[in-house]
C-alpha atoms as an extended CHARMM CRD file, in Angstrom:
* protein
*
       260  EXT
         1         1  MET       CA             62.5680000000       97.2270000000       99.7400000000  PROA      1               0.0000000000
         2         2  CYS       CA             63.7130000000       98.4940000000       96.3490000000  PROA      2               0.0000000000
         3         3  GLY       CA             63.6440000000      102.3380000000       96.2950000000  PROA      3               0.0000000000
         4         4  ARG       CA             66.2190000000      103.1960000000       93.6810000000  PROA      4               0.0000000000
         5         5  TYR       CA             67.4500000000      101.2530000000       90.5740000000  PROA      5               0.0000000000
         6         6  ARG       CA             69.4340000000      101.7600000000       87.2760000000  PROA      6               0.0000000000
         7         7  LEU       CA             68.4780000000      101.2080000000       83.8870000000  PROA      7               0.0000000000
         8         8  SER       CA             71.5600000000      102.3110000000       81.6520000000  PROA      8               0.0000000000
         9         9  ARG       CA             70.7110000000      100.5260000000       78.4090000000  PROA      9               0.0000000000
        10        10  ARG       CA             69.8140000000      102.3240000000       75.1630000000  PROA      10              0.0000000000
        11        11  LYS       CA             66.2910000000      102.0540000000       73.7940000000  PROA      11              0.0000000000
        12        12  GLN       CA             67.0520000000       99.6030000000       71.0480000000  PROA      12              0.0000000000
        13        13  ILE       CA             68.7300000000       97.1240000000       73.4610000000  PROA      13              0.0000000000
        14        14  ILE       CA             65.8490000000       97.1490000000       75.6720000000  PROA      14              0.0000000000
        15        15  GLU       CA             63.3300000000       96.3360000000       72.9490000000  PROA      15              0.0000000000
        16        16  GLU       CA             65.5010000000       93.4850000000       71.5020000000  PROA      16              0.0000000000
        17        17  GLN       CA             66.0530000000       91.9900000000       74.9930000000  PROA      17              0.0000000000
        18        18  PHE       CA             62.3990000000       91.8360000000       75.8420000000  PROA      18              0.0000000000
        19        19  ASP       CA             61.2070000000       91.1960000000       72.4010000000  PROA      19              0.0000000000
        20        20  THR       CA             58.7710000000       94.2300000000       72.5340000000  PROA      20              0.0000000000
        21        21  ALA       CA             56.9740000000       96.2480000000       69.8810000000  PROA      21              0.0000000000
        22        22  ASP       CA             58.4530000000       99.5540000000       69.0350000000  PROA      22              0.0000000000
        23        23  TRP       CA             58.7110000000      101.9830000000       71.8760000000  PROA      23              0.0000000000
        24        24  LYS       CA             57.1570000000      105.1690000000       71.2470000000  PROA      24              0.0000000000
        25        25  ASP       CA             58.2810000000      107.1610000000       74.2540000000  PROA      25              0.0000000000
        26        26  ASP       CA             61.6020000000      109.0510000000       74.6890000000  PROA      26              0.0000000000
        27        27  TRP       CA             64.3470000000      107.2690000000       76.4920000000  PROA      27              0.0000000000
        28        28  SER       CA             67.8400000000      108.0950000000       77.7260000000  PROA      28              0.0000000000
        29        29  PRO       CA             69.8540000000      105.6930000000       80.0840000000  PROA      29              0.0000000000
        30        30  ARG       CA             69.4500000000      106.3890000000       83.6280000000  PROA      30              0.0000000000
        31        31  TYR       CA             71.3570000000      105.5440000000       86.6910000000  PROA      31              0.0000000000
        32        32  ASN       CA             69.3860000000      106.7820000000       89.5970000000  PROA      32              0.0000000000
        33        33  ILE       CA             65.9230000000      105.9840000000       89.0340000000  PROA      33              0.0000000000
        34        34  ALA       CA             63.7040000000      107.1900000000       92.1620000000  PROA      34              0.0000000000
        35        35  PRO       CA             59.7980000000      106.8460000000       93.1080000000  PROA      35              0.0000000000
        36        36  THR       CA             57.3600000000      109.0670000000       91.3500000000  PROA      36              0.0000000000
        37        37  GLN       CA             59.6430000000      109.2220000000       88.1070000000  PROA      37              0.0000000000
        38        38  PRO       CA             58.4020000000      107.8020000000       84.8990000000  PROA      38              0.0000000000
        39        39  VAL       CA             59.8310000000      104.3330000000       84.2120000000  PROA      39              0.0000000000
        40        40  PRO       CA             59.5140000000      101.7790000000       81.4120000000  PROA      40              0.0000000000
        41        41  VAL       CA             57.0870000000       98.8430000000       81.9140000000  PROA      41              0.0000000000
        42        42  ILE       CA             56.4560000000       95.9320000000       79.5930000000  PROA      42              0.0000000000
        43        43  ARG       CA             52.7560000000       94.5610000000       79.3000000000  PROA      43              0.0000000000
        44        44  GLN       CA             51.3730000000       91.9240000000       77.0420000000  PROA      44              0.0000000000
        45        45  HSD       CA             48.7470000000       92.9900000000       74.6170000000  PROA      45              0.0000000000
        46        46  PRO       CA             45.3460000000       91.5910000000       76.0310000000  PROA      46              0.0000000000
        47        47  LYS       CA             44.3950000000       90.2560000000       72.6220000000  PROA      47              0.0000000000
        48        48  GLU       CA             47.4940000000       89.7040000000       70.6840000000  PROA      48              0.0000000000
        49        49  PRO       CA             50.7550000000       87.8490000000       71.1140000000  PROA      49              0.0000000000
        50        50  ILE       CA             52.6420000000       91.3570000000       71.3730000000  PROA      50              0.0000000000
        51        51  ARG       CA             54.7390000000       92.7360000000       74.2750000000  PROA      51              0.0000000000
        52        52  GLN       CA             54.2980000000       96.3660000000       74.6350000000  PROA      52              0.0000000000
        53        53  ILE       CA             56.6140000000       98.8490000000       76.4280000000  PROA      53              0.0000000000
        54        54  SER       CA             55.4800000000      102.2270000000       77.5950000000  PROA      54              0.0000000000
        55        55  THR       CA             56.3300000000      104.3560000000       80.5510000000  PROA      55              0.0000000000
        56        56  MET       CA             54.3730000000      104.6160000000       83.9780000000  PROA      56              0.0000000000
        57        57  ARG       CA             54.7740000000      106.5740000000       87.0860000000  PROA      57              0.0000000000
        58        58  TRP       CA             56.5510000000      104.4930000000       89.8300000000  PROA      58              0.0000000000
        59        59  GLY       CA             54.1590000000      104.2360000000       92.8810000000  PROA      59              0.0000000000
        60        60  LEU       CA             50.9870000000      102.4670000000       92.2060000000  PROA      60              0.0000000000
        61        61  VAL       CA             47.7480000000      104.4200000000       92.5790000000  PROA      61              0.0000000000
        62        62  PRO       CA             44.6820000000      102.0620000000       92.9300000000  PROA      62              0.0000000000
        63        63  TYR       CA             42.0240000000      102.8410000000       90.3650000000  PROA      63              0.0000000000
        64        64  TRP       CA             39.5500000000      103.4440000000       93.2260000000  PROA      64              0.0000000000
        65        65  ALA       CA             41.9170000000      105.7490000000       94.9390000000  PROA      65              0.0000000000
        66        66  LYS       CA             40.3460000000      109.2600000000       95.8590000000  PROA      66              0.0000000000
        67        67  ASP       CA             43.8540000000      110.9900000000       95.2590000000  PROA      67              0.0000000000
        68        68  PRO       CA             47.5250000000      109.9630000000       94.2660000000  PROA      68              0.0000000000
        69        69  SER       CA             48.8520000000      110.4830000000       97.6900000000  PROA      69              0.0000000000
        70        70  VAL       CA             49.0200000000      106.5990000000       98.3920000000  PROA      70              0.0000000000
        71        71  THR       CA             52.0870000000      106.3660000000       96.2500000000  PROA      71              0.0000000000
        72        72  THR       CA             54.2600000000      106.8420000000       99.0580000000  PROA      72              0.0000000000
        73        73  GLY       CA             53.4610000000      103.5590000000      100.4110000000  PROA      73              0.0000000000
        74        74  THR       CA             53.1280000000      101.6330000000       97.0660000000  PROA      74              0.0000000000
        75        75  ILE       CA             56.3000000000      101.7800000000       95.3730000000  PROA      75              0.0000000000
        76        76  ASN       CA             56.9130000000       98.1760000000       96.5030000000  PROA      76              0.0000000000
        77        77  ALA       CA             54.3650000000       95.3930000000       97.1860000000  PROA      77              0.0000000000
        78        78  LYS       CA             55.2070000000       92.3190000000       99.3280000000  PROA      78              0.0000000000
        79        79  SER       CA             54.8890000000       89.2520000000       97.5790000000  PROA      79              0.0000000000
        80        80  GLU       CA             53.7090000000       87.3140000000      100.5270000000  PROA      80              0.0000000000
        81        81  THR       CA             50.5940000000       89.5730000000      101.1200000000  PROA      81              0.0000000000
        82        82  ALA       CA             49.8700000000       91.1990000000       97.6810000000  PROA      82              0.0000000000
        83        83  ALA       CA             47.0970000000       88.9760000000       97.0640000000  PROA      83              0.0000000000
        84        84  ARG       CA             45.2540000000       90.0040000000      100.3670000000  PROA      84              0.0000000000
        85        85  LYS       CA             45.9040000000       93.8120000000      100.0520000000  PROA      85              0.0000000000
        86        86  PRO       CA             43.3990000000       96.1160000000       98.4380000000  PROA      86              0.0000000000
        87        87  ALA       CA             45.7740000000       98.1220000000       96.3850000000  PROA      87              0.0000000000
        88        88  PHE       CA             47.6050000000       95.1810000000       95.0180000000  PROA      88              0.0000000000
        89        89  ARG       CA             44.8600000000       92.2200000000       94.9920000000  PROA      89              0.0000000000
        90        90  ASP       CA             43.5040000000       92.9480000000       91.4560000000  PROA      90              0.0000000000
        91        91  PRO       CA             46.6850000000       94.0470000000       89.7030000000  PROA      91              0.0000000000
        92        92  LEU       CA             48.3120000000       90.8230000000       90.9070000000  PROA      92              0.0000000000
        93        93  LYS       CA             45.4800000000       88.8950000000       89.2090000000  PROA      93              0.0000000000
        94        94  PHE       CA             44.8530000000       90.9590000000       86.1170000000  PROA      94              0.0000000000
        95        95  ARG       CA             47.5760000000       93.5220000000       85.6980000000  PROA      95              0.0000000000
        96        96  ARG       CA             50.8450000000       92.1740000000       85.8600000000  PROA      96              0.0000000000
        97        97  CYS       CA             54.1900000000       93.6950000000       84.1020000000  PROA      97              0.0000000000
        98        98  LEU       CA             57.9070000000       93.4090000000       83.7140000000  PROA      98              0.0000000000
        99        99  ILE       CA             60.1190000000       96.4870000000       84.8870000000  PROA      99              0.0000000000
       100       100  PRO       CA             63.1550000000       96.2770000000       83.1450000000  PROA      100             0.0000000000
       101       101  ALA       CA             66.5580000000       97.1890000000       84.9870000000  PROA      101             0.0000000000
       102       102  ASP       CA             70.5200000000       96.3720000000       85.1640000000  PROA      102             0.0000000000
       103       103  GLY       CA             70.9780000000       97.2860000000       88.7080000000  PROA      103             0.0000000000
       104       104  PHE       CA             69.4840000000       98.2180000000       91.8950000000  PROA      104             0.0000000000
       105       105  TYR       CA             70.5220000000      100.0290000000       95.1120000000  PROA      105             0.0000000000
       106       106  GLU       CA             70.2540000000       99.2740000000       98.8100000000  PROA      106             0.0000000000
       107       107  TRP       CA             71.6980000000      100.9250000000      101.8750000000  PROA      107             0.0000000000
       108       108  GLN       CA             73.5180000000       99.2740000000      104.9670000000  PROA      108             0.0000000000
       109       109  ARG       CA             73.0240000000      101.1110000000      108.1990000000  PROA      109             0.0000000000
       110       110  ARG       CA             76.3500000000      102.0900000000      110.0140000000  PROA      110             0.0000000000
       111       111  GLY       CA             75.5060000000      104.0260000000      113.1180000000  PROA      111             0.0000000000
       112       112  ASN       CA             74.1160000000      107.4070000000      112.1830000000  PROA      112             0.0000000000
       113       113  SER       CA             75.0220000000      106.9020000000      108.3300000000  PROA      113             0.0000000000
       114       114  LYS       CA             74.3520000000      104.4840000000      105.5080000000  PROA      114             0.0000000000
       115       115  GLN       CA             76.6310000000      102.9770000000      102.9840000000  PROA      115             0.0000000000
       116       116  PRO       CA             74.8940000000      102.3780000000       99.4510000000  PROA      116             0.0000000000
       117       117  PHE       CA             75.5380000000       99.1850000000       97.3510000000  PROA      117             0.0000000000
       118       118  CYS       CA             74.8650000000       98.3020000000       93.9810000000  PROA      118             0.0000000000
       119       119  PHE       CA             73.4400000000       94.9150000000       93.0530000000  PROA      119             0.0000000000
       120       120  GLU       CA             73.6610000000       93.3730000000       89.5440000000  PROA      120             0.0000000000
       121       121  VAL       CA             72.6460000000       90.0150000000       87.7720000000  PROA      121             0.0000000000
       122       122  ASN       CA             74.9630000000       88.3370000000       85.3170000000  PROA      122             0.0000000000
       123       123  ASN       CA             77.8200000000       90.9810000000       85.6070000000  PROA      123             0.0000000000
       124       124  GLY       CA             75.3780000000       93.9600000000       85.0290000000  PROA      124             0.0000000000
       125       125  GLY       CA             73.0810000000       92.3120000000       82.2940000000  PROA      125             0.0000000000
       126       126  LEU       CA             69.5940000000       93.4140000000       81.8320000000  PROA      126             0.0000000000
       127       127  PHE       CA             66.7630000000       91.7590000000       83.9990000000  PROA      127             0.0000000000
       128       128  ALA       CA             63.3460000000       92.1080000000       84.8240000000  PROA      128             0.0000000000
       129       129  PHE       CA             61.6390000000       92.9600000000       88.3060000000  PROA      129             0.0000000000
       130       130  ALA       CA             58.0560000000       91.5040000000       88.6540000000  PROA      130             0.0000000000
       131       131  GLY       CA             55.9010000000       94.3470000000       88.5840000000  PROA      131             0.0000000000
       132       132  LEU       CA             52.0660000000       95.2380000000       88.9950000000  PROA      132             0.0000000000
       133       133  TRP       CA             50.3920000000       98.3030000000       87.2860000000  PROA      133             0.0000000000
       134       134  ASP       CA             47.0680000000       99.9410000000       87.6500000000  PROA      134             0.0000000000
       135       135  GLY       CA             45.1730000000      102.9170000000       86.0330000000  PROA      135             0.0000000000
       136       136  TRP       CA             43.8440000000      105.9500000000       87.9070000000  PROA      136             0.0000000000
       137       137  LYS       CA             41.6610000000      108.8870000000       86.4930000000  PROA      137             0.0000000000
       138       138  ASP       CA             42.7130000000      112.2880000000       87.6410000000  PROA      138             0.0000000000
       139       139  SER       CA             40.4400000000      115.2720000000       88.1170000000  PROA      139             0.0000000000
       140       140  SER       CA             40.6470000000      116.3560000000       84.3650000000  PROA      140             0.0000000000
       141       141  GLY       CA             39.4570000000      112.7550000000       83.4020000000  PROA      141             0.0000000000
       142       142  GLN       CA             42.9670000000      111.6660000000       82.1580000000  PROA      142             0.0000000000
       143       143  TRP       CA             44.2240000000      108.1110000000       83.0400000000  PROA      143             0.0000000000
       144       144  VAL       CA             47.5420000000      108.0080000000       84.7380000000  PROA      144             0.0000000000
       145       145  LYS       CA             49.2610000000      104.7540000000       84.5140000000  PROA      145             0.0000000000
       146       146  THR       CA             51.3160000000      103.6770000000       87.7580000000  PROA      146             0.0000000000
       147       147  CYS       CA             53.4450000000      100.7370000000       88.7720000000  PROA      147             0.0000000000
       148       148  SER       CA             54.8820000000       98.9300000000       91.8450000000  PROA      148             0.0000000000
       149       149  ILE       CA             57.8120000000       96.3040000000       92.2800000000  PROA      149             0.0000000000
       150       150  LEU       CA             57.1780000000       93.2880000000       94.1170000000  PROA      150             0.0000000000
       151       151  THR       CA             59.6780000000       92.2080000000       96.8120000000  PROA      151             0.0000000000
       152       152  THR       CA             60.5870000000       88.8980000000       98.5820000000  PROA      152             0.0000000000
       153       153  THR       CA             62.9980000000       87.6050000000      101.2510000000  PROA      153             0.0000000000
       154       154  PRO       CA             66.6160000000       88.3130000000      100.7210000000  PROA      154             0.0000000000
       155       155  ASN       CA             69.1190000000       85.8630000000       99.1440000000  PROA      155             0.0000000000
       156       156  ALA       CA             72.7860000000       85.2900000000      100.3510000000  PROA      156             0.0000000000
       157       157  VAL       CA             74.0720000000       88.3140000000       98.5350000000  PROA      157             0.0000000000
       158       158  THR       CA             71.4790000000       90.8470000000       99.6190000000  PROA      158             0.0000000000
       159       159  SER       CA             70.7410000000       89.4430000000      103.1250000000  PROA      159             0.0000000000
       160       160  ALA       CA             73.9430000000       91.2590000000      104.7730000000  PROA      160             0.0000000000
       161       161  ILE       CA             72.7050000000       94.6010000000      103.3290000000  PROA      161             0.0000000000
       162       162  HSD       CA             68.8460000000       94.5560000000      103.7560000000  PROA      162             0.0000000000
       163       163  ASP       CA             66.0270000000       92.1280000000      104.9790000000  PROA      163             0.0000000000
       164       164  ARG       CA             63.9770000000       92.3890000000      101.6840000000  PROA      164             0.0000000000
       165       165  MET       CA             64.8620000000       92.3890000000       97.8080000000  PROA      165             0.0000000000
       166       166  PRO       CA             62.8720000000       93.0390000000       94.6190000000  PROA      166             0.0000000000
       167       167  VAL       CA             61.5120000000       89.8950000000       92.9670000000  PROA      167             0.0000000000
       168       168  ILE       CA             63.7650000000       89.3620000000       89.7570000000  PROA      168             0.0000000000
       169       169  LEU       CA             62.1770000000       86.9080000000       87.4030000000  PROA      169             0.0000000000
       170       170  ASP       CA             63.6510000000       84.0910000000       85.4420000000  PROA      170             0.0000000000
       171       171  PRO       CA             63.6160000000       85.0570000000       81.7830000000  PROA      171             0.0000000000
       172       172  ASN       CA             61.6190000000       81.7100000000       81.2030000000  PROA      172             0.0000000000
       173       173  SER       CA             59.0880000000       82.9990000000       83.2790000000  PROA      173             0.0000000000
       174       174  TYR       CA             58.1780000000       86.1630000000       81.5300000000  PROA      174             0.0000000000
       175       175  GLY       CA             55.5790000000       84.5280000000       79.2600000000  PROA      175             0.0000000000
       176       176  LEU       CA             53.5550000000       83.0960000000       82.2890000000  PROA      176             0.0000000000
       177       177  TRP       CA             54.0090000000       86.3930000000       84.3260000000  PROA      177             0.0000000000
       178       178  LEU       CA             52.5430000000       88.5050000000       81.5590000000  PROA      178             0.0000000000
       179       179  ASP       CA             49.7910000000       86.2610000000       80.2390000000  PROA      179             0.0000000000
       180       180  PRO       CA             46.5510000000       88.1550000000       80.8330000000  PROA      180             0.0000000000
       181       181  GLY       CA             44.7300000000       84.7600000000       80.7570000000  PROA      181             0.0000000000
       182       182  MET       CA             46.6320000000       83.2750000000       83.6910000000  PROA      182             0.0000000000
       183       183  GLN       CA             44.5100000000       84.3160000000       86.6920000000  PROA      183             0.0000000000
       184       184  ASN       CA             45.5670000000       81.6400000000       89.1980000000  PROA      184             0.0000000000
       185       185  VAL       CA             47.1410000000       83.7080000000       91.7490000000  PROA      185             0.0000000000
       186       186  ALA       CA             48.5130000000       80.6440000000       93.5400000000  PROA      186             0.0000000000
       187       187  ALA       CA             50.3080000000       79.5410000000       90.6190000000  PROA      187             0.0000000000
       188       188  ILE       CA             51.5710000000       83.0040000000       89.8480000000  PROA      188             0.0000000000
       189       189  SER       CA             52.7580000000       83.4960000000       93.1740000000  PROA      189             0.0000000000
       190       190  GLU       CA             55.0980000000       80.5780000000       92.9410000000  PROA      190             0.0000000000
       191       191  LEU       CA             57.3750000000       82.6610000000       90.6580000000  PROA      191             0.0000000000
       192       192  LEU       CA             57.8880000000       85.2670000000       93.3750000000  PROA      192             0.0000000000
       193       193  LYS       CA             61.0050000000       83.7860000000       94.9150000000  PROA      193             0.0000000000
       194       194  PRO       CA             64.4160000000       85.0990000000       95.7750000000  PROA      194             0.0000000000
       195       195  TYR       CA             66.6830000000       85.1620000000       92.8990000000  PROA      195             0.0000000000
       196       196  ASP       CA             69.6890000000       82.7230000000       92.5660000000  PROA      196             0.0000000000
       197       197  ALA       CA             72.5070000000       84.3970000000       94.6100000000  PROA      197             0.0000000000
       198       198  ARG       CA             75.2020000000       82.5650000000       92.3780000000  PROA      198             0.0000000000
       199       199  LEU       CA             74.0270000000       84.7530000000       89.4290000000  PROA      199             0.0000000000
       200       200  MET       CA             74.5120000000       87.9240000000       91.3200000000  PROA      200             0.0000000000
       201       201  ARG       CA             76.9920000000       90.3550000000       92.6990000000  PROA      201             0.0000000000
       202       202  CYS       CA             77.1520000000       93.5930000000       94.6970000000  PROA      202             0.0000000000
       203       203  TYR       CA             79.6680000000       96.3150000000       95.4500000000  PROA      203             0.0000000000
       204       204  PRO       CA             79.7190000000       99.5050000000       97.4660000000  PROA      204             0.0000000000
       205       205  VAL       CA             79.1010000000      102.7400000000       95.5320000000  PROA      205             0.0000000000
       206       206  SER       CA             79.3590000000      106.5330000000       96.1580000000  PROA      206             0.0000000000
       207       207  THR       CA             76.9100000000      108.3700000000       98.3620000000  PROA      207             0.0000000000
       208       208  ARG       CA             76.1290000000      110.3980000000       95.2070000000  PROA      208             0.0000000000
       209       209  ILE       CA             73.4020000000      107.9120000000       94.6630000000  PROA      209             0.0000000000
       210       210  ASN       CA             71.6260000000      109.5960000000       97.7060000000  PROA      210             0.0000000000
       211       211  HSD       CA             70.6620000000      112.5420000000       95.8020000000  PROA      211             0.0000000000
       212       212  VAL       CA             68.1040000000      112.0780000000       93.1100000000  PROA      212             0.0000000000
       213       213  ALA       CA             69.4270000000      114.9590000000       91.0760000000  PROA      213             0.0000000000
       214       214  ASN       CA             72.7820000000      112.7990000000       90.3460000000  PROA      214             0.0000000000
       215       215  ASN       CA             71.9020000000      110.7230000000       87.4250000000  PROA      215             0.0000000000
       216       216  ASP       CA             75.1340000000      109.4640000000       85.7870000000  PROA      216             0.0000000000
       217       217  ALA       CA             77.4650000000      106.5490000000       85.3560000000  PROA      217             0.0000000000
       218       218  GLU       CA             79.4350000000      107.7810000000       88.6580000000  PROA      218             0.0000000000
       219       219  CYS       CA             76.2550000000      106.8690000000       90.7400000000  PROA      219             0.0000000000
       220       220  SER       CA             76.8830000000      103.0480000000       90.0040000000  PROA      220             0.0000000000
       221       221  ARG       CA             80.6920000000      102.9200000000       89.8540000000  PROA      221             0.0000000000
       222       222  PRO       CA             82.4880000000      100.7850000000       92.3690000000  PROA      222             0.0000000000
       223       223  VAL       CA             84.2380000000      102.4700000000       95.3610000000  PROA      223             0.0000000000
       224       224  ARG       CA             86.9970000000      101.1550000000       97.4550000000  PROA      224             0.0000000000
       225       225  ASP       CA             85.5960000000      100.7050000000      100.9970000000  PROA      225             0.0000000000
       226       226  ARG       CA             87.5810000000       98.2060000000      103.1300000000  PROA      226             0.0000000000
       227       227  ARG       CA             84.7050000000       97.7550000000      105.8370000000  PROA      227             0.0000000000
       228       228  SER       CA             82.1810000000       96.9630000000      103.2480000000  PROA      228             0.0000000000
       229       229  TYR       CA             84.2390000000       94.3900000000      101.4110000000  PROA      229             0.0000000000
       230       230  SER       CA             85.3550000000       92.7980000000      104.8120000000  PROA      230             0.0000000000
       231       231  GLN       CA             82.1540000000       92.2310000000      106.1790000000  PROA      231             0.0000000000
       232       232  HSD       CA             79.9850000000       91.7260000000      103.1570000000  PROA      232             0.0000000000
       233       233  GLY       CA             82.6580000000       89.6880000000      101.5170000000  PROA      233             0.0000000000
       234       234  GLN       CA             82.9390000000       87.2770000000      104.5010000000  PROA      234             0.0000000000
       235       235  ASN       CA             79.1260000000       86.8030000000      104.2350000000  PROA      235             0.0000000000
       236       236  VAL       CA             79.1540000000       85.9910000000      100.5000000000  PROA      236             0.0000000000
       237       237  LEU       CA             82.1480000000       83.6890000000      100.7840000000  PROA      237             0.0000000000
       238       238  SER       CA             80.4560000000       81.8930000000      103.5840000000  PROA      238             0.0000000000
       239       239  HSD       CA             77.2150000000       81.3940000000      101.4960000000  PROA      239             0.0000000000
       240       240  LEU       CA             78.1560000000       80.7560000000       97.8730000000  PROA      240             0.0000000000
       241       241  ARG       CA             79.5050000000       77.5970000000       96.4400000000  PROA      241             0.0000000000
       242       242  TRP       CA             82.5690000000       78.8230000000       94.6520000000  PROA      242             0.0000000000
       243       243  LYS       CA             83.5390000000       75.9940000000       92.5120000000  PROA      243             0.0000000000
       244       244  LYS       CA             80.1370000000       76.4250000000       90.6670000000  PROA      244             0.0000000000
       245       245  LYS       CA             80.3210000000       80.0920000000       90.5160000000  PROA      245             0.0000000000
       246       246  ARG       CA             81.4060000000       81.6430000000       87.3960000000  PROA      246             0.0000000000
       247       247  PRO       CA             84.3360000000       84.0940000000       88.6000000000  PROA      247             0.0000000000
       248       248  ASP       CA             84.2980000000       87.8020000000       88.0790000000  PROA      248             0.0000000000
       249       249  PRO       CA             85.9530000000       90.6440000000       89.3760000000  PROA      249             0.0000000000
       250       250  PHE       CA             83.6680000000       91.0950000000       92.4540000000  PROA      250             0.0000000000
       251       251  THR       CA             83.1100000000       87.5830000000       93.4670000000  PROA      251             0.0000000000
       252       252  SER       CA             86.0150000000       85.4650000000       92.7960000000  PROA      252             0.0000000000
       253       253  ARG       CA             87.5610000000       84.1790000000       95.9190000000  PROA      253             0.0000000000
       254       254  GLU       CA             90.9890000000       85.6370000000       94.9310000000  PROA      254             0.0000000000
       255       255  ASN       CA             89.8840000000       88.9190000000       94.4980000000  PROA      255             0.0000000000
       256       256  TRP       CA             87.5720000000       89.2060000000       97.4410000000  PROA      256             0.0000000000
       257       257  GLU       CA             90.4240000000       88.0450000000       99.6250000000  PROA      257             0.0000000000
       258       258  ALA       CA             92.8430000000       90.3330000000       98.2680000000  PROA      258             0.0000000000
       259       259  LEU       CA             90.4390000000       93.2230000000       99.4510000000  PROA      259             0.0000000000
       260       260  LEU       CA             89.6730000000       91.7810000000      103.0000000000  PROA      260             0.0000000000
């Protein structure tokens, strides 16, 4: 599952990274994006080789839905079953998108409480979730565009915290994923795999992230949590091949062992 994420880059950087046309919507960096909120979505123009970026509401409402209440169960779509689910079947074939981010959050259960963790790619760089979108017409006849994030099985970095992770696409796959002419669901589904754990890191963050009203850099700032580093650090150390891993403050063997 992916129920919170971060997109802390400025508008211009997002446009440049994903090679999009000018983004007309207002945007400010956000550190605690939650379901039902407007989020940036990147789509391919159906007739021109142009990537367009606009905001949509997070929580997919199928075009055939009678009301938008279904969004509570459609913020994520399981990649293994999306092609068979009525809400996601057509979007997977015809309406795919990129949802840019630079971090996402998951919670580790500890008895009656949960410890939040932030997950990053390439030391906090921009990346894109595999997304689906749809349009739904409200009672006033206005179109409401909504989206969902696809999920898959966890990799070595995420498995100690949660049994699912969002699908993070390889940048080389963006073109194929967005191509409106590509309607071979079997071929598209081959892209929906766990991301390379060697390119990811995670660290515990403050429980400030639990409250949607909190939306600042403190939400994703690392906190000292001996239990988190001991348990999760041992798991990561046992799964990743450190000689091939580019060292950084959170995944180098020396720094992990110093915190155990």
